[in-house]
Structure formats: C-alpha cells, structure tokens
N, CA, C and O atoms as CSV, one atom per row, in Angstrom:
chain,resi,resn,atom,element,x,y,z
A,1,MET,N,N,-6.632,-23.223,12.853
A,1,MET,CA,C,-5.617,-23.181,11.826
A,1,MET,C,C,-5.026,-21.776,11.758
A,1,MET,O,O,-5.739,-20.778,11.860
A,2,ASN,N,N,-3.714,-21.725,11.585
A,2,ASN,CA,C,-2.998,-20.457,11.515
A,2,ASN,C,C,-2.520,-20.196,10.091
A,2,ASN,O,O,-2.452,-21.108,9.267
A,3,THR,N,N,-2.194,-18.944,9.819
A,3,THR,CA,C,-1.657,-18.571,8.518
A,3,THR,C,C,-0.137,-18.498,8.615
A,3,THR,O,O,0.406,-17.900,9.544
A,4,TYR,N,N,0.539,-19.108,7.658
A,4,TYR,CA,C,1.995,-19.156,7.632
A,4,TYR,C,C,2.506,-18.699,6.272
A,4,TYR,O,O,1.796,-18.748,5.268
A,5,GLU,N,N,3.764,-18.253,6.272
A,5,GLU,CA,C,4.457,-17.918,5.039
A,5,GLU,C,C,5.541,-18.964,4.835
A,5,GLU,O,O,6.316,-19.254,5.747
A,6,LEU,N,N,5.589,-19.526,3.638
A,6,LEU,CA,C,6.551,-20.577,3.314
A,6,LEU,C,C,7.419,-20.097,2.165
A,6,LEU,O,O,6.912,-19.674,1.126
A,7,MET,N,N,8.736,-20.164,2.356
A,7,MET,CA,C,9.680,-19.811,1.300
A,7,MET,C,C,10.464,-21.071,0.939
A,7,MET,O,O,11.099,-21.693,1.791
A,8,LEU,N,N,10.407,-21.428,-0.333
A,8,LEU,CA,C,11.142,-22.580,-0.844
A,8,LEU,C,C,12.246,-22.087,-1.759
A,8,LEU,O,O,12.048,-21.154,-2.536
A,9,ILE,N,N,13.405,-22.712,-1.667
A,9,ILE,CA,C,14.477,-22.482,-2.634
A,9,ILE,C,C,14.706,-23.811,-3.330
A,9,ILE,O,O,15.080,-24.804,-2.705
A,10,ILE,N,N,14.475,-23.811,-4.633
A,10,ILE,CA,C,14.525,-25.036,-5.427
A,10,ILE,C,C,15.809,-25.047,-6.247
A,10,ILE,O,O,16.312,-24.001,-6.658
A,11,ASN,N,N,16.321,-26.234,-6.473
A,11,ASN,CA,C,17.553,-26.439,-7.234
A,11,ASN,C,C,17.492,-25.701,-8.571
A,11,ASN,O,O,16.533,-25.881,-9.320
A,12,PRO,N,N,18.497,-24.870,-8.889
A,12,PRO,CA,C,18.452,-24.070,-10.113
A,12,PRO,C,C,18.736,-24.862,-11.392
A,12,PRO,O,O,18.521,-24.351,-12.491
A,13,GLN,N,N,19.208,-26.082,-11.265
A,13,GLN,CA,C,19.557,-26.869,-12.438
A,13,GLN,C,C,18.351,-27.586,-13.049
A,13,GLN,O,O,18.487,-28.304,-14.040
A,14,LEU,N,N,17.183,-27.390,-12.461
A,14,LEU,CA,C,15.970,-28.018,-12.969
A,14,LEU,C,C,15.370,-27.190,-14.097
A,14,LEU,O,O,15.572,-25.977,-14.166
A,15,THR,N,N,14.634,-27.852,-14.974
A,15,THR,CA,C,13.909,-27.143,-16.022
A,15,THR,C,C,12.662,-26.505,-15.412
A,15,THR,O,O,12.305,-26.796,-14.271
A,16,ASP,N,N,12.008,-25.641,-16.175
A,16,ASP,CA,C,10.791,-24.998,-15.682
A,16,ASP,C,C,9.713,-26.029,-15.353
A,16,ASP,O,O,8.977,-25.866,-14.380
A,17,ALA,N,N,9.616,-27.079,-16.149
A,17,ALA,CA,C,8.623,-28.130,-15.890
A,17,ALA,C,C,8.934,-28.862,-14.591
A,17,ALA,O,O,8.027,-29.183,-13.824
A,18,GLU,N,N,10.223,-29.127,-14.342
A,18,GLU,CA,C,10.616,-29.819,-13.109
A,18,GLU,C,C,10.411,-28.931,-11.885
A,18,GLU,O,O,10.072,-29.423,-10.808
A,19,VAL,N,N,10.616,-27.624,-12.047
A,19,VAL,CA,C,10.339,-26.683,-10.945
A,19,VAL,C,C,8.847,-26.712,-10.627
A,19,VAL,O,O,8.455,-26.721,-9.460
A,20,GLY,N,N,8.017,-26.725,-11.669
A,20,GLY,CA,C,6.572,-26.817,-11.470
A,20,GLY,C,C,6.182,-28.089,-10.737
A,20,GLY,O,O,5.306,-28.063,-9.872
A,21,GLU,N,N,6.825,-29.207,-11.075
A,21,GLU,CA,C,6.552,-30.476,-10.387
A,21,GLU,C,C,6.949,-30.390,-8.916
A,21,GLU,O,O,6.234,-30.896,-8.050
A,22,ALA,N,N,8.086,-29.753,-8.626
A,22,ALA,CA,C,8.544,-29.610,-7.239
A,22,ALA,C,C,7.562,-28.766,-6.431
A,22,ALA,O,O,7.281,-29.074,-5.273
A,23,VAL,N,N,7.041,-27.700,-7.043
A,23,VAL,CA,C,6.058,-26.851,-6.367
A,23,VAL,C,C,4.770,-27.633,-6.122
A,23,VAL,O,O,4.172,-27.523,-5.052
A,24,GLU,N,N,4.346,-28.412,-7.094
A,24,GLU,CA,C,3.130,-29.218,-6.932
A,24,GLU,C,C,3.307,-30.272,-5.841
A,24,GLU,O,O,2.363,-30.560,-5.106
A,25,LYS,N,N,4.507,-30.851,-5.725
A,25,LYS,CA,C,4.772,-31.821,-4.646
A,25,LYS,C,C,4.643,-31.148,-3.282
A,25,LYS,O,O,4.082,-31.718,-2.345
A,26,ALA,N,N,5.175,-29.919,-3.184
A,26,ALA,CA,C,5.085,-29.177,-1.924
A,26,ALA,C,C,3.626,-28.867,-1.590
A,26,ALA,O,O,3.210,-28.978,-0.437
A,27,LYS,N,N,2.855,-28.479,-2.601
A,27,LYS,CA,C,1.426,-28.199,-2.386
A,27,LYS,C,C,0.690,-29.454,-1.947
A,27,LYS,O,O,-0.162,-29.397,-1.060
A,28,LYS,N,N,1.014,-30.596,-2.566
A,28,LYS,CA,C,0.358,-31.859,-2.206
A,28,LYS,C,C,0.684,-32.230,-0.767
A,28,LYS,O,O,-0.178,-32.709,-0.031
A,29,LEU,N,N,1.932,-32.008,-0.371
A,29,LEU,CA,C,2.333,-32.281,1.007
A,29,LEU,C,C,1.511,-31.441,1.976
A,29,LEU,O,O,1.093,-31.934,3.024
A,30,LEU,N,N,1.277,-30.175,1.634
A,30,LEU,CA,C,0.467,-29.303,2.478
A,30,LEU,C,C,-0.982,-29.769,2.542
A,30,LEU,O,O,-1.567,-29.819,3.624
A,31,THR,N,N,-1.560,-30.106,1.409
A,31,THR,CA,C,-2.970,-30.511,1.394
A,31,THR,C,C,-3.172,-31.881,2.040
A,31,THR,O,O,-4.237,-32.150,2.597
A,32,ASP,N,N,-2.158,-32.750,1.971
A,32,ASP,CA,C,-2.255,-34.053,2.645
A,32,ASP,C,C,-2.326,-33.888,4.161
A,32,ASP,O,O,-2.908,-34.718,4.859
A,33,GLU,N,N,-1.728,-32.809,4.660
A,33,GLU,CA,C,-1.759,-32.520,6.104
A,33,GLU,C,C,-2.889,-31.553,6.460
A,33,GLU,O,O,-2.814,-30.855,7.471
A,34,LYS,N,N,-3.917,-31.513,5.643
A,34,LYS,CA,C,-5.112,-30.680,5.862
A,34,LYS,C,C,-4.807,-29.191,5.803
A,34,LYS,O,O,-5.517,-28.382,6.400
A,35,GLY,N,N,-3.747,-28.829,5.080
A,35,GLY,CA,C,-3.405,-27.427,4.893
A,35,GLY,C,C,-4.050,-26.888,3.627
A,35,GLY,O,O,-4.641,-27.633,2.846
A,36,GLU,N,N,-3.927,-25.585,3.438
A,36,GLU,CA,C,-4.537,-24.924,2.289
A,36,GLU,C,C,-3.583,-23.848,1.786
A,36,GLU,O,O,-3.065,-23.057,2.575
A,37,VAL,N,N,-3.348,-23.816,0.479
A,37,VAL,CA,C,-2.493,-22.796,-0.125
A,37,VAL,C,C,-3.360,-21.588,-0.466
A,37,VAL,O,O,-4.268,-21.682,-1.291
A,38,LEU,N,N,-3.076,-20.457,0.171
A,38,LEU,CA,C,-3.854,-19.238,-0.052
A,38,LEU,C,C,-3.311,-18.426,-1.218
A,38,LEU,O,O,-4.077,-17.846,-1.987
A,39,ALA,N,N,-1.983,-18.385,-1.349
A,39,ALA,CA,C,-1.359,-17.608,-2.422
A,39,ALA,C,C,-0.017,-18.239,-2.765
A,39,ALA,O,O,0.629,-18.864,-1.924
A,40,GLU,N,N,0.384,-18.063,-4.014
A,40,GLU,CA,C,1.670,-18.588,-4.471
A,40,GLU,C,C,2.311,-17.555,-5.392
A,40,GLU,O,O,1.642,-16.965,-6.241
A,41,ASP,N,N,3.608,-17.345,-5.215
A,41,ASP,CA,C,4.328,-16.409,-6.070
A,41,ASP,C,C,5.690,-17.015,-6.407
A,41,ASP,O,O,6.506,-17.269,-5.521
A,42,ARG,N,N,5.919,-17.242,-7.692
A,42,ARG,CA,C,7.213,-17.765,-8.134
A,42,ARG,C,C,8.109,-16.571,-8.428
A,42,ARG,O,O,7.905,-15.851,-9.406
A,43,LEU,N,N,9.096,-16.373,-7.576
A,43,LEU,CA,C,9.942,-15.185,-7.632
A,43,LEU,C,C,11.088,-15.314,-8.624
A,43,LEU,O,O,11.725,-14.312,-8.949
A,44,GLY,N,N,11.365,-16.501,-9.108
A,44,GLY,CA,C,12.412,-16.701,-10.097
A,44,GLY,C,C,13.766,-16.986,-9.481
A,44,GLY,O,O,13.887,-17.226,-8.280
A,45,ARG,N,N,14.778,-16.954,-10.325
A,45,ARG,CA,C,16.141,-17.256,-9.886
A,45,ARG,C,C,16.769,-16.040,-9.218
A,45,ARG,O,O,16.664,-14.913,-9.702
A,46,LYS,N,N,17.424,-16.305,-8.089
A,46,LYS,CA,C,18.127,-15.261,-7.347
A,46,LYS,C,C,19.501,-15.801,-6.953
A,46,LYS,O,O,19.663,-16.993,-6.692
A,47,LYS,N,N,20.486,-14.904,-6.916
A,47,LYS,CA,C,21.832,-15.287,-6.489
A,47,LYS,C,C,21.889,-15.371,-4.970
A,47,LYS,O,O,21.217,-14.621,-4.263
A,48,PHE,N,N,22.714,-16.311,-4.481
A,48,PHE,CA,C,22.939,-16.450,-3.048
A,48,PHE,C,C,24.087,-15.540,-2.622
A,48,PHE,O,O,24.943,-15.190,-3.435
A,49,ALA,N,N,24.102,-15.163,-1.354
A,49,ALA,CA,C,25.227,-14.414,-0.808
A,49,ALA,C,C,26.455,-15.320,-0.701
A,49,ALA,O,O,27.589,-14.863,-0.847
A,50,HIS,N,N,26.216,-16.610,-0.445
A,50,HIS,CA,C,27.280,-17.618,-0.415
A,50,HIS,C,C,26.714,-18.908,-0.984
A,50,HIS,O,O,25.499,-19.093,-1.047
A,51,ASN,N,N,27.601,-19.787,-1.394
A,51,ASN,CA,C,27.157,-21.031,-2.018
A,51,ASN,C,C,26.379,-21.908,-1.044
A,51,ASN,O,O,26.704,-21.981,0.141
A,52,VAL,N,N,25.352,-22.569,-1.559
A,52,VAL,CA,C,24.603,-23.586,-0.813
A,52,VAL,C,C,24.910,-24.893,-1.525
A,52,VAL,O,O,24.421,-25.145,-2.626
A,53,GLY,N,N,25.724,-25.719,-0.883
A,53,GLY,CA,C,26.227,-26.890,-1.581
A,53,GLY,C,C,27.170,-26.398,-2.665
A,53,GLY,O,O,28.146,-25.703,-2.382
A,54,LYS,N,N,26.878,-26.757,-3.893
A,54,LYS,CA,C,27.682,-26.262,-5.017
A,54,LYS,C,C,26.889,-25.276,-5.865
A,54,LYS,O,O,27.290,-24.958,-6.984
A,55,ASN,N,N,25.781,-24.798,-5.348
A,55,ASN,CA,C,24.908,-23.895,-6.101
A,55,ASN,C,C,25.177,-22.445,-5.744
A,55,ASN,O,O,25.379,-22.100,-4.580
A,56,ARG,N,N,25.175,-21.602,-6.772
A,56,ARG,CA,C,25.376,-20.171,-6.572
A,56,ARG,C,C,24.064,-19.402,-6.600
A,56,ARG,O,O,24.011,-18.242,-6.192
A,57,ASP,N,N,23.014,-20.042,-7.076
A,57,ASP,CA,C,21.703,-19.401,-7.110
A,57,ASP,C,C,20.631,-20.464,-6.906
A,57,ASP,O,O,20.923,-21.658,-6.838
A,58,GLY,N,N,19.397,-20.010,-6.810
A,58,GLY,CA,C,18.279,-20.921,-6.607
A,58,GLY,C,C,16.993,-20.303,-7.119
A,58,GLY,O,O,16.917,-19.095,-7.343
A,59,PHE,N,N,15.988,-21.138,-7.301
A,59,PHE,CA,C,14.679,-20.686,-7.765
A,59,PHE,C,C,13.794,-20.518,-6.532
A,59,PHE,O,O,13.521,-21.485,-5.822
A,60,TYR,N,N,13.349,-19.291,-6.282
A,60,TYR,CA,C,12.586,-18.968,-5.082
A,60,TYR,C,C,11.078,-19.053,-5.348
A,60,TYR,O,O,10.581,-18.590,-6.375
A,61,VAL,N,N,10.369,-19.657,-4.393
A,61,VAL,CA,C,8.909,-19.750,-4.453
A,61,VAL,C,C,8.369,-19.347,-3.083
A,61,VAL,O,O,8.783,-19.890,-2.059
A,62,TYR,N,N,7.439,-18.387,-3.075
A,62,TYR,CA,C,6.797,-17.922,-1.838
A,62,TYR,C,C,5.356,-18.426,-1.833
A,62,TYR,O,O,4.652,-18.331,-2.839
A,63,MET,N,N,4.930,-18.959,-0.701
A,63,MET,CA,C,3.542,-19.398,-0.548
A,63,MET,C,C,2.988,-18.895,0.774
A,63,MET,O,O,3.686,-18.875,1.788
A,64,LYS,N,N,1.742,-18.496,0.749
A,64,LYS,CA,C,1.008,-18.181,1.970
A,64,LYS,C,C,0.062,-19.352,2.176
A,64,LYS,O,O,-0.744,-19.665,1.299
A,65,VAL,N,N,0.156,-20.001,3.330
A,65,VAL,CA,C,-0.607,-21.227,3.571
A,65,VAL,C,C,-1.340,-21.149,4.897
A,65,VAL,O,O,-0.977,-20.383,5.789
A,66,LYS,N,N,-2.369,-21.953,5.001
A,66,LYS,CA,C,-3.107,-22.125,6.243
A,66,LYS,C,C,-2.928,-23.573,6.665
A,66,LYS,O,O,-3.171,-24.491,5.881
A,67,ALA,N,N,-2.499,-23.776,7.913
A,67,ALA,CA,C,-2.254,-25.136,8.393
A,67,ALA,C,C,-2.424,-25.175,9.906
A,67,ALA,O,O,-2.357,-24.152,10.587
A,68,ALA,N,N,-2.642,-26.371,10.404
A,68,ALA,CA,C,-2.742,-26.578,11.846
A,68,ALA,C,C,-1.339,-26.595,12.436
A,68,ALA,O,O,-0.428,-27.153,11.825
A,69,PRO,N,N,-1.142,-26.000,13.606
A,69,PRO,CA,C,0.196,-25.954,14.211
A,69,PRO,C,C,0.811,-27.333,14.427
A,69,PRO,O,O,2.028,-27.490,14.321
A,70,GLU,N,N,-0.010,-28.328,14.729
A,70,GLU,CA,C,0.528,-29.663,14.985
A,70,GLU,C,C,1.016,-30.363,13.714
A,70,GLU,O,O,1.735,-31.359,13.801
A,71,SER,N,N,0.641,-29.865,12.550
A,71,SER,CA,C,1.084,-30.492,11.296
A,71,SER,C,C,2.375,-29.884,10.749
A,71,SER,O,O,2.905,-30.380,9.755
A,72,LEU,N,N,2.888,-28.836,11.364
A,72,LEU,CA,C,4.086,-28.155,10.858
A,72,LEU,C,C,5.311,-29.053,10.855
A,72,LEU,O,O,6.112,-29.008,9.921
A,73,LYS,N,N,5.463,-29.863,11.886
A,73,LYS,CA,C,6.623,-30.739,11.978
A,73,LYS,C,C,6.644,-31.725,10.813
A,73,LYS,O,O,7.698,-31.963,10.223
A,74,VAL,N,N,5.502,-32.292,10.480
A,74,VAL,CA,C,5.402,-33.244,9.371
A,74,VAL,C,C,5.663,-32.537,8.040
A,74,VAL,O,O,6.351,-33.080,7.176
A,75,ILE,N,N,5.124,-31.341,7.872
A,75,ILE,CA,C,5.311,-30.587,6.623
A,75,ILE,C,C,6.785,-30.228,6.438
A,75,ILE,O,O,7.338,-30.432,5.358
A,76,ASN,N,N,7.424,-29.696,7.478
A,76,ASN,CA,C,8.841,-29.328,7.380
A,76,ASN,C,C,9.712,-30.546,7.090
A,76,ASN,O,O,10.642,-30.466,6.288
A,77,HIS,N,N,9.419,-31.662,7.733
A,77,HIS,CA,C,10.186,-32.889,7.497
A,77,HIS,C,C,10.013,-33.367,6.059
A,77,HIS,O,O,10.982,-33.779,5.421
A,78,GLY,N,N,8.792,-33.316,5.549
A,78,GLY,CA,C,8.521,-33.720,4.176
A,78,GLY,C,C,9.230,-32.839,3.159
A,78,GLY,O,O,9.706,-33.332,2.136
A,79,LEU,N,N,9.305,-31.534,3.431
A,79,LEU,CA,C,10.002,-30.626,2.525
A,79,LEU,C,C,11.510,-30.889,2.527
A,79,LEU,O,O,12.157,-30.794,1.484
A,80,LYS,N,N,12.072,-31.219,3.696
A,80,LYS,CA,C,13.500,-31.513,3.772
A,80,LYS,C,C,13.848,-32.796,3.029
A,80,LYS,O,O,14.971,-32.945,2.548
A,81,LEU,N,N,12.901,-33.722,2.930
A,81,LEU,CA,C,13.160,-34.987,2.238
A,81,LEU,C,C,13.131,-34.854,0.720
A,81,LEU,O,O,13.642,-35.729,0.020
A,82,GLN,N,N,12.551,-33.789,0.201
A,82,GLN,CA,C,12.507,-33.588,-1.244
A,82,GLN,C,C,13.896,-33.208,-1.746
A,82,GLN,O,O,14.499,-32.248,-1.267
A,83,GLU,N,N,14.393,-33.967,-2.708
A,83,GLU,CA,C,15.744,-33.732,-3.231
A,83,GLU,C,C,15.858,-32.418,-3.998
A,83,GLU,O,O,16.936,-31.826,-4.056
A,84,THR,N,N,14.762,-31.963,-4.584
A,84,THR,CA,C,14.806,-30.752,-5.404
A,84,THR,C,C,14.773,-29.474,-4.572
A,84,THR,O,O,15.112,-28.404,-5.078
A,85,VAL,N,N,14.372,-29.565,-3.313
A,85,VAL,CA,C,14.286,-28.390,-2.443
A,85,VAL,C,C,15.608,-28.219,-1.707
A,85,VAL,O,O,16.002,-29.079,-0.919
A,86,LEU,N,N,16.299,-27.095,-1.967
A,86,LEU,CA,C,17.562,-26.813,-1.278
A,86,LEU,C,C,17.311,-26.328,0.145
A,86,LEU,O,O,17.969,-26.774,1.086
A,87,ARG,N,N,16.360,-25.416,0.297
A,87,ARG,CA,C,16.017,-24.852,1.605
A,87,ARG,C,C,14.511,-24.604,1.663
A,87,ARG,O,O,13.869,-24.328,0.650
A,88,ALA,N,N,13.969,-24.710,2.863
A,88,ALA,CA,C,12.562,-24.395,3.098
A,88,ALA,C,C,12.453,-23.748,4.471
A,88,ALA,O,O,13.044,-24.216,5.444
A,89,MET,N,N,11.685,-22.660,4.530
A,89,MET,CA,C,11.482,-21.982,5.810
A,89,MET,C,C,10.028,-21.561,5.917
A,89,MET,O,O,9.477,-20.922,5.020
A,90,MET,N,N,9.416,-21.936,7.038
A,90,MET,CA,C,8.025,-21.571,7.280
A,90,MET,C,C,7.959,-20.773,8.575
A,90,MET,O,O,8.528,-21.162,9.594
A,91,MET,N,N,7.249,-19.645,8.513
A,91,MET,CA,C,7.060,-18.856,9.725
A,91,MET,C,C,5.647,-18.298,9.766
A,91,MET,O,O,4.988,-18.138,8.739
A,92,LYS,N,N,5.212,-18.014,10.955
A,92,LYS,CA,C,3.856,-17.523,11.140
A,92,LYS,C,C,3.702,-16.149,10.506
A,92,LYS,O,O,4.552,-15.279,10.696
A,93,ALA,N,N,2.641,-15.950,9.768
A,93,ALA,CA,C,2.400,-14.676,9.078
A,93,ALA,C,C,2.006,-13.604,10.091
A,93,ALA,O,O,1.338,-13.882,11.086
A,94,GLY,N,N,2.431,-12.383,9.818
A,94,GLY,CA,C,2.043,-11.266,10.661
A,94,GLY,C,C,2.855,-11.119,11.918
A,94,GLY,O,O,2.435,-10.404,12.828
A,95,MET,N,N,4.012,-11.768,12.012
A,95,MET,CA,C,4.822,-11.707,13.220
A,95,MET,C,C,5.823,-10.547,13.212
A,95,MET,O,O,6.341,-10.161,14.260
A,96,GLU,N,N,6.088,-9.999,12.034
A,96,GLU,CA,C,7.101,-8.950,11.981
A,96,GLU,C,C,6.559,-7.663,12.614
A,96,GLU,O,O,5.366,-7.366,12.544
A,97,GLN,N,N,7.456,-6.927,13.220
A,97,GLN,CA,C,7.089,-5.667,13.894
A,97,GLN,C,C,7.274,-4.528,12.904
A,97,GLN,O,O,8.236,-4.530,12.137
A,98,PRO,N,N,6.367,-3.555,12.908
A,98,PRO,CA,C,6.534,-2.405,12.018
A,98,PRO,C,C,7.741,-1.568,12.438
A,98,PRO,O,O,8.034,-1.424,13.624
A,99,VAL,N,N,8.427,-1.026,11.445
A,99,VAL,CA,C,9.590,-0.190,11.720
A,99,VAL,C,C,9.109,1.220,12.044
A,99,VAL,O,O,8.339,1.811,11.287
A,100,LYS,N,N,9.569,1.754,13.177
A,100,LYS,CA,C,9.205,3.104,13.589
A,100,LYS,C,C,10.221,4.074,13.023
A,100,LYS,O,O,11.428,3.892,13.178
A,101,LYS,N,N,9.723,5.098,12.372
A,101,LYS,CA,C,10.613,6.116,11.820
A,101,LYS,C,C,10.729,7.252,12.815
A,101,LYS,O,O,9.748,7.668,13.432
A,102,ALA,N,N,11.938,7.738,12.955
A,102,ALA,CA,C,12.202,8.816,13.919
A,102,ALA,C,C,11.794,10.155,13.372
A,102,ALA,O,O,11.946,11.171,14.051
C-alpha cells in the first residue's frame, strides 16, 4: 500500500452538515476499497482563478490516505460520480522535488 494525497473541492452551495456528509462519503469510498485515511484537513472556502461550472469558489478538503495502487481507478471513478464533488485529485505523497536555492 502506498501513501497518497487527495484534494477534494466540494460544491460551495452546501451547508456545513452537507459538506460533512460529502467528506464522510469520500472516506467510506476509501475504506470500502481497503484504504485508510491517515489525516484530514478541511481548508474551507477558497476562490477559483476561473469559474468551474457556475461556481466561483469551492470548499477544499485535503486528505492523506493509504491505498493499494490497483484500487485508485475505482476510488477516482467513485469520487467523480459524487454530485457534491466538483473536482478530485489524488497523487502519490512525497513526489515533489525540493527547490534548490542559489
């Protein structure tokens, strides 16, 4: 199992309770695929650089998860099917290169 970082952007027109339900659905999807949520951070509402659909902002949620590489396709597909999730991006943790200062 590898460690991944998952960023969700949730519809901003939802109430706080509905945002919580959307996050719990995403967590359930991960655990159904034998994944594990290591950390979760609700970053709040942020403005977009350009509109996504008709939305000017979204509710951002960051998660650090552990999952098997073969289950990523199912997890990503399940997140795209959720109506409340505007965007979802998962990438392997620790892949970024350190910036060298001159």
